[in-house]
N, C-alpha and C positions, 0 to 999 in steps of 0.2 A: 611542580603544580600538578593537580589532577586535571583530566581532560575537561571536566565541567568548568573548572576555574579558567582554563585557557579560553574556552568558548565564551565565557562571560566577558573576558577582556576583549575578545574579538568583536563582540556585540557593541561594546563601548566605543571601540575604534570605528566601527562601521557607522555608528550614530554621528560621530564627529565628521566622518567622510561625507555623510549625507548633508550635513549642515554646510560644509565647505562647497559641496557640489551645487547646492541651491544658490549660494553666494556667487559662485563662478558663472552659473548660467544667467544670473541677473546681469552680470557684467557682459556676458556674451550678447545679451539682448541690447545693451547700450551700444556695443560695437555694431550690431546689425542696424540699429536706428541711424547711427552716424554714416555707415557705409551706404545705406539706402539713399541718404541725402546727397552724398558725394559721388555715388555710383562707383565706388572703389570695389575691386575684386575681393572676394572672400578668401579664396585659397591662395596663399603665398608660400610655396614649399620651401624656398630658401630661408625665409624668415622663421618658419616652423623648425627647420633643422638647426638654425642658429640658437633658438630658444632651448631645444632639446640638449644641444651641446653645453650650453651655459648652465642649465639646471642640473645636468649630470655631473658637473665638476665636484670632486670630493666624495662622490657616492662610493660605498663599499664595493670593491670589485666583484664580490660574489653576488651582488644584487644589481649590478649596473645594467645588464641586458633587460632584466625585468622592469627596472625603473624607467628606462628609456621607452619600453613598450607601453608602460602605463601613461607616460606623458603624451605619447603619440596617440593613444586611444582617447584620452580626454580631449585632445585637440580635434580628433575626428568627430566626436559627439557634439562638440561646440560648433563645428562647421555645419553639421546636419541641422542643428537648431537655427543657425543664422540663415541658411538657405530658405527654410520655411518662413521665417519672419520677413525676409527680404521680399518674397512673393506677396506677402500680406501688405507690405508697406509701399510697394511700387509695382507697376505693370511691366514686368521684364521677362515673362516666360518666352523662351527663344523660338517657339515653334507655332506656326499657324495651322489650323485644321478646320474642316467642315463638319457639320453634324448631320447632314443629309447624305444618304448613300448615293454614290454617283451612278450614272447610267452604265449598264453593262450588257446592253442588248446585242451589240456586235462583239462577239467573243472570239479570240484567237488562241490556239493551243498548238503544241508540237504535234505533228502528224501522228507519231506513234503513241501519243497519250490521249487522243480524242476519245478512245474507247471508254475511258474512265469518267468522262464528263457527265455531270448531272445538274449543271447550272442552267442548261437550256437543251433544246433538241440537238442531238449530235449532227444532224443534217445542216444546222445553221452555223456550225463552228467553222471559222477560217483556219485551215491547216497550214502550219508554218514549218520550215525546216530547222529553225534555230530560235532560241530565246531572243537573240539580238534582232531577228526579223520581226518577232512579235512586238518588241519595244519600238522598232522603227514604224510599224503600222500604227501603234498607239500615238506616237509623237506626230505622225503625219495626219492623224484624224481618220485613218482608214478602219481602225478598230477602236472600240470604247474600252476594252479590257482584255487582259490575257489571263490564262489559267495554266496551272501545271502542278506536278507532284513535287512538293518541297521536301518530303521526308517519307521514307519507308520506316515506319515506327519500329524501333529496336534494331534497325539494320544500318541506317545512315542517312545523312542529309544530302541535299542537292546543292553543292557549291555553285554550280552553274547558274541556278535560279537566284540564289542569294546574291551572287556577284552581279548579275544582270540588274536586280533591283537597285543595288548600290550605284552601278555605273550610269543608269538611265534615270534615276530619281523617281522611281515608281514605288507604289505602296500597296501592301496587301490589305484588302477590305473584307475578305470572307475566307473562311477555312472550314473544310469538311473532312471527316475521316471516312474513307471508303474501304471496303473489303474487296480484295482481288486474289482469288486462289490462295486463301489462308494468309495473305499478306494484308497488313493494315497500312493504308497510305494516307498521308496528309495532303489534301488537294486544296490549293489556294487560288483565289482570283485576285488580280491586282490591276490598278489603274494609276493615272497620274495625280490622283487626289488622295490626300490623307484625310480619312473620315473617322470620327470618333463618336460612338453611340453608347447610350447607357448600358446596353446589354453586352457590350464587349468585355471580355475577360482575359485578353492577351494583348501584349504590346511587344513588337519585335524591333530591334535596333542593332546597330553595329558601331563599334568604336575601336580605336587603337589605344592600348594601355601605355602610359608613360614608361620609358625605358629606364627604370630604376628598381632597386631591390624592394620587394614587397608590394609593388604597385597593384598587381592583379588581386592579391590577397586583400588589400585595403578596399578595392572596389567591390569585391564580393561581400566583404563585411558590411560595407555601406548599404548594399541592397538588403541584406539581412536585417540591418537596423531599422529599416522602414517597414519591416514585417511582410516583405514581398517574397513570394516563392519564385525561384529561378527554375523554369520548366525546361530550359534547353540552353546549352552553351557549346559552341565549337569554334575552333580557330582555323583560319586559312592564311598561310604565309604569303607575303608579298615582298618584293624588293624595291628599294628606293636608292638608286645609285649603287653603291657598293655595300649598303646596309640591308639587313633583312628585319622584318617585323611581322606582326600578325594582326589581321582583322579578327576581332571577336564578335561573332554573331550570337545574340542572345534573345531568348523569348522569356517574358516574365508574366506571371499571373497578376494582372492589374488593369485598372481602367484609368485612362488619362484625365477623365473628368473629376477625379477625386483630388483634393488638395495635397494629400500626402504623396500621391503618384506624381503630381506635377512638380513637387519639391524634389523628389528623387531624380526625375529627368533633368530638372534644372541643375542639380548638383553634378550629375554625370556629365552633362554638357560642358561644365566648367572644369572638371577634373580629369577628363579623358581627351584624347586627340581625335579629330576628324569624326566625331560622333554624328550619326544620322538615324532618324527614325525610319523604319522600313514597313510599318503597318500597325493597324489596330483592328482587332477582329474578335469574334466570338468563336470559341473552339470547344469541342467536347472534352470532358475531363473532370477531375475531382476538384480542381482549384478554381473556385469562382469568387470574384471580387467585383461586384457590380456597383456602379455609381447610384447614389440615392436620388 
């Protein structure tokens, strides 16, 4: 056959795939409606693997890997649709948040970072020796908020600040980019309240990826499917008994007030381990996605 003839046949197959896809998604909607009533979980990895194994039986060996990848991808897209429908059908979003900015009049910072503060007068800042001390002051009500340098842009992240947010249940509410001797620094303010505003265009969170082949790749593909730009990702190892794993700290260009953003966070909360939101804020940059 000539190339044009092959392309014509591919077009015919793609049309058939489109029709089957629509049919499958209608069935996925039925599944979502039933699970919304029974409150059954959407993601069942053991069942999905069993289906992939069964459907792959008898497939030509030269196409086996590609066929298994296709089935897996179809299931991922189906799950994405079901999470969004589930949020429409019942109130099950797993995180609470406020819409009014918290009080940050009493601010604490590391003593060596006070020089970069422009949230308030430097003379009013409480100087601390460690991030844990800042967290303790906030928990005790001695400070309303803390602030610190979370990133030297293009140079590296502050694991100490990220881990402190995780350990003490604090949230970033504000982010500014400051210039310091030709360095660009990301300076954040954090409190014990998760606040989401229409002008926010960043969401920070942390999770542990399931310990199986392709888990992280699947999670990154999920984020892409929602049309969300991943603006930062870095990992920090931790031990659990004799085993090692990684906390993945990520920042995404999104606003939690948008339905698609809520569906993504809902799905991530169900398909990762130990996920926690670490903040919602507005940040300078090219990636803006504001709530209407």
